Backbone atoms as SQL, in Angstrom:
CREATE TABLE atoms (id INTEGER PRIMARY KEY, chain TEXT, resi INTEGER, resn TEXT, atom TEXT, x REAL, y REAL, z REAL);
INSERT INTO atoms VALUES
  (1, 'A', 1, 'MET', 'N', -1.835, 7.781, 32.189),
  (2, 'A', 1, 'MET', 'CA', -1.408, 7.519, 30.822),
  (3, 'A', 1, 'MET', 'C', -2.511, 7.967, 29.859),
  (4, 'A', 2, 'PRO', 'N', -2.155, 8.712, 28.790),
  (5, 'A', 2, 'PRO', 'CA', -3.169, 9.187, 27.839),
  (6, 'A', 2, 'PRO', 'C', -3.808, 8.028, 27.072),
  (7, 'A', 3, 'ALA', 'N', -5.039, 8.220, 26.693),
  (8, 'A', 3, 'ALA', 'CA', -5.760, 7.218, 25.902),
  (9, 'A', 3, 'ALA', 'C', -5.156, 7.126, 24.502),
  (10, 'A', 4, 'LYS', 'N', -5.349, 5.955, 23.871),
  (11, 'A', 4, 'LYS', 'CA', -4.810, 5.757, 22.520),
  (12, 'A', 4, 'LYS', 'C', -5.330, 6.808, 21.547),
  (13, 'A', 5, 'LYS', 'N', -6.605, 7.143, 21.663),
  (14, 'A', 5, 'LYS', 'CA', -7.197, 8.114, 20.750),
  (15, 'A', 5, 'LYS', 'C', -6.482, 9.463, 20.866),
  (16, 'A', 6, 'ASP', 'N', -6.128, 9.855, 22.093),
  (17, 'A', 6, 'ASP', 'CA', -5.412, 11.108, 22.294),
  (18, 'A', 6, 'ASP', 'C', -4.048, 11.078, 21.621),
  (19, 'A', 7, 'LEU', 'N', -3.344, 9.953, 21.759),
  (20, 'A', 7, 'LEU', 'CA', -2.027, 9.835, 21.136),
  (21, 'A', 7, 'LEU', 'C', -2.124, 9.885, 19.616),
  (22, 'A', 8, 'ARG', 'N', -3.147, 9.240, 19.061),
  (23, 'A', 8, 'ARG', 'CA', -3.322, 9.246, 17.608),
  (24, 'A', 8, 'ARG', 'C', -3.587, 10.648, 17.085),
  (25, 'A', 9, 'SER', 'N', -4.425, 11.397, 17.778),
  (26, 'A', 9, 'SER', 'CA', -4.715, 12.748, 17.308),
  (27, 'A', 9, 'SER', 'C', -3.496, 13.645, 17.453),
  (28, 'A', 10, 'LYS', 'N', -2.656, 13.379, 18.450),
  (29, 'A', 10, 'LYS', 'CA', -1.433, 14.172, 18.614),
  (30, 'A', 10, 'LYS', 'C', -0.469, 13.945, 17.459),
  (31, 'A', 11, 'ILE', 'N', -0.457, 12.723, 16.912),
  (32, 'A', 11, 'ILE', 'CA', 0.398, 12.429, 15.755),
  (33, 'A', 11, 'ILE', 'C', 0.048, 13.363, 14.609),
  (34, 'A', 12, 'LEU', 'N', -1.242, 13.565, 14.372),
  (35, 'A', 12, 'LEU', 'CA', -1.686, 14.409, 13.265),
  (36, 'A', 12, 'LEU', 'C', -1.370, 15.878, 13.493),
  (37, 'A', 13, 'GLU', 'N', -1.166, 16.271, 14.735),
  (38, 'A', 13, 'GLU', 'CA', -0.892, 17.669, 15.057),
  (39, 'A', 13, 'GLU', 'C', 0.597, 18.017, 15.002),
  (40, 'A', 14, 'HIS', 'N', 1.461, 17.013, 14.863),
  (41, 'A', 14, 'HIS', 'CA', 2.897, 17.276, 14.871),
  (42, 'A', 14, 'HIS', 'C', 3.287, 18.095, 13.648),
  (43, 'A', 15, 'GLU', 'N', 4.192, 19.040, 13.830),
  (44, 'A', 15, 'GLU', 'CA', 4.567, 19.965, 12.752),
  (45, 'A', 15, 'GLU', 'C', 5.239, 19.282, 11.572),
  (46, 'A', 16, 'LEU', 'N', 5.840, 18.122, 11.769),
  (47, 'A', 16, 'LEU', 'CA', 6.519, 17.432, 10.670),
  (48, 'A', 16, 'LEU', 'C', 5.634, 16.428, 9.930),
  (49, 'A', 17, 'VAL', 'N', 4.412, 16.223, 10.406),
  (50, 'A', 17, 'VAL', 'CA', 3.489, 15.280, 9.755),
  (51, 'A', 17, 'VAL', 'C', 2.574, 16.073, 8.819),
  (52, 'A', 18, 'PRO', 'N', 2.667, 15.802, 7.501),
  (53, 'A', 18, 'PRO', 'CA', 1.785, 16.517, 6.568),
  (54, 'A', 18, 'PRO', 'C', 0.334, 16.073, 6.728),
  (55, 'A', 19, 'LYS', 'N', -0.565, 16.833, 6.134),
  (56, 'A', 19, 'LYS', 'CA', -1.996, 16.519, 6.201),
  (57, 'A', 19, 'LYS', 'C', -2.270, 15.249, 5.397),
  (58, 'A', 20, 'HIS', 'N', -2.974, 14.302, 6.009),
  (59, 'A', 20, 'HIS', 'CA', -3.372, 13.050, 5.378),
  (60, 'A', 20, 'HIS', 'C', -4.894, 12.978, 5.401),
  (61, 'A', 21, 'GLU', 'N', -5.492, 12.477, 4.329),
  (62, 'A', 21, 'GLU', 'CA', -6.935, 12.233, 4.321),
  (63, 'A', 21, 'GLU', 'C', -7.262, 11.089, 3.372),
  (64, 'A', 22, 'VAL', 'N', -8.253, 10.302, 3.736),
  (65, 'A', 22, 'VAL', 'CA', -8.727, 9.216, 2.879),
  (66, 'A', 22, 'VAL', 'C', -9.633, 9.850, 1.822),
  (67, 'A', 23, 'VAL', 'N', -9.376, 9.526, 0.551),
  (68, 'A', 23, 'VAL', 'CA', -10.192, 10.111, -0.514),
  (69, 'A', 23, 'VAL', 'C', -11.477, 9.301, -0.675),
  (70, 'A', 24, 'SER', 'N', -12.496, 9.953, -1.183),
  (71, 'A', 24, 'SER', 'CA', -13.779, 9.281, -1.425),
  (72, 'A', 24, 'SER', 'C', -13.618, 8.311, -2.600),
  (73, 'A', 25, 'PRO', 'N', -14.501, 7.310, -2.693),
  (74, 'A', 25, 'PRO', 'CA', -14.423, 6.374, -3.827),
  (75, 'A', 25, 'PRO', 'C', -14.503, 7.094, -5.181),
  (76, 'A', 26, 'GLU', 'N', -15.326, 8.141, -5.257),
  (77, 'A', 26, 'GLU', 'CA', -15.449, 8.885, -6.516),
  (78, 'A', 26, 'GLU', 'C', -14.133, 9.581, -6.868),
  (79, 'A', 27, 'GLU', 'N', -13.510, 10.202, -5.867),
  (80, 'A', 27, 'GLU', 'CA', -12.230, 10.883, -6.109),
  (81, 'A', 27, 'GLU', 'C', -11.149, 9.864, -6.465),
  (82, 'A', 28, 'ALA', 'N', -11.189, 8.685, -5.845),
  (83, 'A', 28, 'ALA', 'CA', -10.211, 7.635, -6.137),
  (84, 'A', 28, 'ALA', 'C', -10.300, 7.213, -7.606),
  (85, 'A', 29, 'VAL', 'N', -11.515, 7.030, -8.096),
  (86, 'A', 29, 'VAL', 'CA', -11.712, 6.654, -9.506),
  (87, 'A', 29, 'VAL', 'C', -11.140, 7.741, -10.419),
  (88, 'A', 30, 'GLU', 'N', -11.375, 8.996, -10.091),
  (89, 'A', 30, 'GLU', 'CA', -10.874, 10.113, -10.899),
  (90, 'A', 30, 'GLU', 'C', -9.350, 10.163, -10.885),
  (91, 'A', 31, 'ILE', 'N', -8.747, 9.942, -9.745),
  (92, 'A', 31, 'ILE', 'CA', -7.276, 9.956, -9.628),
  (93, 'A', 31, 'ILE', 'C', -6.680, 8.857, -10.496),
  (94, 'A', 32, 'LEU', 'N', -7.227, 7.655, -10.382),
  (95, 'A', 32, 'LEU', 'CA', -6.708, 6.526, -11.158),
  (96, 'A', 32, 'LEU', 'C', -6.902, 6.754, -12.653),
  (97, 'A', 33, 'ARG', 'N', -8.043, 7.315, -13.040),
  (98, 'A', 33, 'ARG', 'CA', -8.287, 7.611, -14.453),
  (99, 'A', 33, 'ARG', 'C', -7.314, 8.666, -14.960),
  (100, 'A', 34, 'ARG', 'N', -7.106, 9.712, -14.169),
  (101, 'A', 34, 'ARG', 'CA', -6.222, 10.814, -14.576),
  (102, 'A', 34, 'ARG', 'C', -4.791, 10.327, -14.804),
  (103, 'A', 35, 'PHE', 'N', -4.312, 9.434, -13.934),
  (104, 'A', 35, 'PHE', 'CA', -2.944, 8.939, -14.073),
  (105, 'A', 35, 'PHE', 'C', -2.848, 7.686, -14.938),
  (106, 'A', 36, 'GLY', 'N', -3.991, 7.073, -15.271),
  (107, 'A', 36, 'GLY', 'CA', -4.005, 5.875, -16.102),
  (108, 'A', 36, 'GLY', 'C', -3.330, 4.693, -15.428),
  (109, 'A', 37, 'ILE', 'N', -3.630, 4.501, -14.138),
  (110, 'A', 37, 'ILE', 'CA', -2.984, 3.437, -13.368),
  (111, 'A', 37, 'ILE', 'C', -4.004, 2.645, -12.564),
  (112, 'A', 38, 'ARG', 'N', -3.552, 1.513, -12.028),
  (113, 'A', 38, 'ARG', 'CA', -4.341, 0.737, -11.080),
  (114, 'A', 38, 'ARG', 'C', -3.922, 1.162, -9.676),
  (115, 'A', 39, 'PRO', 'N', -4.759, 0.970, -8.671),
  (116, 'A', 39, 'PRO', 'CA', -4.426, 1.425, -7.318),
  (117, 'A', 39, 'PRO', 'C', -3.090, 0.905, -6.802),
  (118, 'A', 40, 'GLU', 'N', -2.810, -0.383, -7.056),
  (119, 'A', 40, 'GLU', 'CA', -1.575, -0.975, -6.541),
  (120, 'A', 40, 'GLU', 'C', -0.309, -0.415, -7.189),
  (121, 'A', 41, 'GLN', 'N', -0.464, 0.392, -8.237),
  (122, 'A', 41, 'GLN', 'CA', 0.689, 1.036, -8.862),
  (123, 'A', 41, 'GLN', 'C', 1.086, 2.333, -8.148),
  (124, 'A', 42, 'LEU', 'N', 0.233, 2.798, -7.252),
  (125, 'A', 42, 'LEU', 'CA', 0.596, 3.959, -6.429),
  (126, 'A', 42, 'LEU', 'C', 1.613, 3.522, -5.382),
  (127, 'A', 43, 'PRO', 'N', 2.394, 4.456, -4.836),
  (128, 'A', 43, 'PRO', 'CA', 3.238, 4.094, -3.691),
  (129, 'A', 43, 'PRO', 'C', 2.343, 3.603, -2.558),
  (130, 'A', 44, 'TRP', 'N', 2.854, 2.710, -1.742),
  (131, 'A', 44, 'TRP', 'CA', 2.050, 2.091, -0.691),
  (132, 'A', 44, 'TRP', 'C', 2.255, 2.745, 0.664),
  (133, 'A', 45, 'ILE', 'N', 1.243, 2.627, 1.504),
  (134, 'A', 45, 'ILE', 'CA', 1.334, 2.951, 2.914),
  (135, 'A', 45, 'ILE', 'C', 0.654, 1.795, 3.645),
  (136, 'A', 46, 'ARG', 'N', 1.273, 1.300, 4.680),
  (137, 'A', 46, 'ARG', 'CA', 0.696, 0.179, 5.415),
  (138, 'A', 46, 'ARG', 'C', -0.456, 0.649, 6.292),
  (139, 'A', 47, 'SER', 'N', -1.446, -0.206, 6.438),
  (140, 'A', 47, 'SER', 'CA', -2.578, 0.135, 7.297),
  (141, 'A', 47, 'SER', 'C', -2.151, 0.235, 8.755),
  (142, 'A', 48, 'SER', 'N', -0.987, -0.304, 9.096),
  (143, 'A', 48, 'SER', 'CA', -0.459, -0.226, 10.457),
  (144, 'A', 48, 'SER', 'C', 0.336, 1.054, 10.707),
  (145, 'A', 49, 'ASP', 'N', 0.546, 1.859, 9.666),
  (146, 'A', 49, 'ASP', 'CA', 1.251, 3.136, 9.839),
  (147, 'A', 49, 'ASP', 'C', 0.478, 3.976, 10.854),
  (148, 'A', 50, 'PRO', 'N', 1.170, 4.620, 11.789),
  (149, 'A', 50, 'PRO', 'CA', 0.461, 5.397, 12.820),
  (150, 'A', 50, 'PRO', 'C', -0.499, 6.449, 12.257),
  (151, 'A', 51, 'VAL', 'N', -0.110, 7.129, 11.194),
  (152, 'A', 51, 'VAL', 'CA', -1.002, 8.146, 10.624),
  (153, 'A', 51, 'VAL', 'C', -2.179, 7.485, 9.925),
  (154, 'A', 52, 'ALA', 'N', -1.940, 6.391, 9.204),
  (155, 'A', 52, 'ALA', 'CA', -3.033, 5.667, 8.539),
  (156, 'A', 52, 'ALA', 'C', -4.045, 5.189, 9.576),
  (157, 'A', 53, 'ARG', 'N', -3.560, 4.694, 10.692),
  (158, 'A', 53, 'ARG', 'CA', -4.461, 4.255, 11.766),
  (159, 'A', 53, 'ARG', 'C', -5.228, 5.437, 12.348),
  (160, 'A', 54, 'ALA', 'N', -4.542, 6.560, 12.507),
  (161, 'A', 54, 'ALA', 'CA', -5.175, 7.739, 13.110),
  (162, 'A', 54, 'ALA', 'C', -6.315, 8.286, 12.249),
  (163, 'A', 55, 'ILE', 'N', -6.189, 8.174, 10.917),
  (164, 'A', 55, 'ILE', 'CA', -7.238, 8.709, 10.038),
  (165, 'A', 55, 'ILE', 'C', -8.259, 7.637, 9.649),
  (166, 'A', 56, 'GLY', 'N', -8.053, 6.406, 10.107),
  (167, 'A', 56, 'GLY', 'CA', -9.012, 5.341, 9.837),
  (168, 'A', 56, 'GLY', 'C', -8.883, 4.726, 8.454),
  (169, 'A', 57, 'ALA', 'N', -7.689, 4.788, 7.853),
  (170, 'A', 57, 'ALA', 'CA', -7.481, 4.215, 6.522),
  (171, 'A', 57, 'ALA', 'C', -7.466, 2.695, 6.595),
  (172, 'A', 58, 'LYS', 'N', -8.152, 2.073, 5.667),
  (173, 'A', 58, 'LYS', 'CA', -8.257, 0.621, 5.593),
  (174, 'A', 58, 'LYS', 'C', -7.603, 0.128, 4.298),
  (175, 'A', 59, 'PRO', 'N', -7.137, -1.139, 4.280),
  (176, 'A', 59, 'PRO', 'CA', -6.565, -1.676, 3.040),
  (177, 'A', 59, 'PRO', 'C', -7.526, -1.470, 1.863),
  (178, 'A', 60, 'GLY', 'N', -6.975, -1.004, 0.759),
  (179, 'A', 60, 'GLY', 'CA', -7.774, -0.724, -0.432),
  (180, 'A', 60, 'GLY', 'C', -8.105, 0.753, -0.589),
  (181, 'A', 61, 'ASP', 'N', -7.963, 1.539, 0.484),
  (182, 'A', 61, 'ASP', 'CA', -8.210, 2.985, 0.409),
  (183, 'A', 61, 'ASP', 'C', -7.046, 3.688, -0.285),
  (184, 'A', 62, 'ILE', 'N', -7.312, 4.885, -0.744),
  (185, 'A', 62, 'ILE', 'CA', -6.257, 5.761, -1.247),
  (186, 'A', 62, 'ILE', 'C', -6.197, 6.961, -0.316),
  (187, 'A', 63, 'VAL', 'N', -4.976, 7.286, 0.107),
  (188, 'A', 63, 'VAL', 'CA', -4.754, 8.398, 1.022),
  (189, 'A', 63, 'VAL', 'C', -4.117, 9.546, 0.253),
  (190, 'A', 64, 'LYS', 'N', -4.657, 10.722, 0.454),
  (191, 'A', 64, 'LYS', 'CA', -4.124, 11.945, -0.142),
  (192, 'A', 64, 'LYS', 'C', -3.255, 12.624, 0.914),
  (193, 'A', 65, 'ILE', 'N', -2.014, 12.942, 0.552),
  (194, 'A', 65, 'ILE', 'CA', -1.085, 13.597, 1.474),
  (195, 'A', 65, 'ILE', 'C', -0.729, 14.954, 0.887),
  (196, 'A', 66, 'ILE', 'N', -0.937, 15.990, 1.679),
  (197, 'A', 66, 'ILE', 'CA', -0.670, 17.357, 1.230),
  (198, 'A', 66, 'ILE', 'C', 0.527, 17.882, 2.015),
  (199, 'A', 67, 'ARG', 'N', 1.638, 18.054, 1.305),
  (200, 'A', 67, 'ARG', 'CA', 2.864, 18.531, 1.931),
  (201, 'A', 67, 'ARG', 'C', 3.090, 19.987, 1.576),
  (202, 'A', 68, 'LYS', 'N', 3.569, 20.742, 2.550),
  (203, 'A', 68, 'LYS', 'CA', 3.913, 22.141, 2.296),
  (204, 'A', 68, 'LYS', 'C', 5.423, 22.254, 2.220),
  (205, 'A', 69, 'SER', 'N', 5.886, 22.995, 1.201),
  (206, 'A', 69, 'SER', 'CA', 7.311, 23.166, 0.986),
  (207, 'A', 69, 'SER', 'C', 7.599, 24.648, 0.788),
  (208, 'A', 70, 'PRO', 'N', 8.650, 25.158, 1.407),
  (209, 'A', 70, 'PRO', 'CA', 8.975, 26.575, 1.207),
  (210, 'A', 70, 'PRO', 'C', 9.353, 26.884, -0.238),
  (211, 'A', 71, 'THR', 'N', 9.895, 25.906, -0.956),
  (212, 'A', 71, 'THR', 'CA', 10.288, 26.154, -2.346),
  (213, 'A', 71, 'THR', 'C', 9.270, 25.655, -3.358),
  (214, 'A', 72, 'GLY', 'N', 8.536, 24.587, -3.027),
  (215, 'A', 72, 'GLY', 'CA', 7.594, 23.998, -3.975),
  (216, 'A', 72, 'GLY', 'C', 6.146, 24.344, -3.720),
  (217, 'A', 73, 'GLY', 'N', 5.888, 25.125, -2.687),
  (218, 'A', 73, 'GLY', 'CA', 4.503, 25.445, -2.350),
  (219, 'A', 73, 'GLY', 'C', 3.814, 24.239, -1.747),
  (220, 'A', 74, 'GLU', 'N', 2.664, 23.874, -2.295),
  (221, 'A', 74, 'GLU', 'CA', 1.906, 22.736, -1.795),
  (222, 'A', 74, 'GLU', 'C', 2.017, 21.582, -2.789),
  (223, 'A', 75, 'VAL', 'N', 2.381, 20.420, -2.297),
  (224, 'A', 75, 'VAL', 'CA', 2.554, 19.241, -3.137),
  (225, 'A', 75, 'VAL', 'C', 1.574, 18.169, -2.672),
  (226, 'A', 76, 'VAL', 'N', 0.821, 17.599, -3.606),
  (227, 'A', 76, 'VAL', 'CA', -0.150, 16.546, -3.286),
  (228, 'A', 76, 'VAL', 'C', 0.376, 15.225, -3.832),
  (229, 'A', 77, 'VAL', 'N', 0.412, 14.221, -2.963),
  (230, 'A', 77, 'VAL', 'CA', 0.813, 12.873, -3.367),
  (231, 'A', 77, 'VAL', 'C', -0.251, 11.895, -2.873),
  (232, 'A', 78, 'TYR', 'N', -0.260, 10.713, -3.456),
  (233, 'A', 78, 'TYR', 'CA', -1.252, 9.703, -3.103),
  (234, 'A', 78, 'TYR', 'C', -0.555, 8.408, -2.708),
  (235, 'A', 79, 'ARG', 'N', -1.164, 7.687, -1.794),
  (236, 'A', 79, 'ARG', 'CA', -0.657, 6.392, -1.346),
  (237, 'A', 79, 'ARG', 'C', -1.820, 5.409, -1.319),
  (238, 'A', 80, 'TYR', 'N', -1.506, 4.151, -1.677),
  (239, 'A', 80, 'TYR', 'CA', -2.475, 3.062, -1.642),
  (240, 'A', 80, 'TYR', 'C', -2.270, 2.307, -0.341),
  (241, 'A', 81, 'VAL', 'N', -3.334, 2.091, 0.406),
  (242, 'A', 81, 'VAL', 'CA', -3.244, 1.433, 1.713),
  (243, 'A', 81, 'VAL', 'C', -3.217, -0.078, 1.510),
  (244, 'A', 82, 'VAL', 'N', -2.163, -0.716, 2.040),
  (245, 'A', 82, 'VAL', 'CA', -2.009, -2.164, 1.959),
  (246, 'A', 82, 'VAL', 'C', -2.085, -2.765, 3.366),
  (247, 'A', 83, 'PRO', 'N', -2.457, -4.037, 3.478),
  (248, 'A', 83, 'PRO', 'CA', -2.559, -4.655, 4.807),
  (249, 'A', 83, 'PRO', 'C', -1.211, -4.795, 5.491),
  (250, 'A', 84, 'PHE', 'N', -1.256, -4.866, 6.816),
  (251, 'A', 84, 'PHE', 'CA', -0.146, -5.215, 7.697),
  (252, 'A', 84, 'PHE', 'C', -0.184, -4.399, 8.946);
C-alpha cells in the first residue's frame, strides 16, 4: 500500500486539479487590501480538503488557485482556509 505522502502528491498531479499554493503573509495582506475585504469574506476551503492537506494549508491561511481555461486563459482565485 502506498504511503500517505505519495497519495497526497498524486492528488496534486491529477490533470483536473488546478495548481494550489499557500500565499505568503505579505501577499495575503496585499490581496486583502486590493479587494478591500477581510479574510473570512473570501470563499472558504476546509483544512481537511485533500489538496489543502497536501500543500500544508492551515486554518487562517489564504490559498491561491490557478486554473487554466481554454477560453479564459489563466484564472486566479483565492480561498480562505477554515478549520475542519
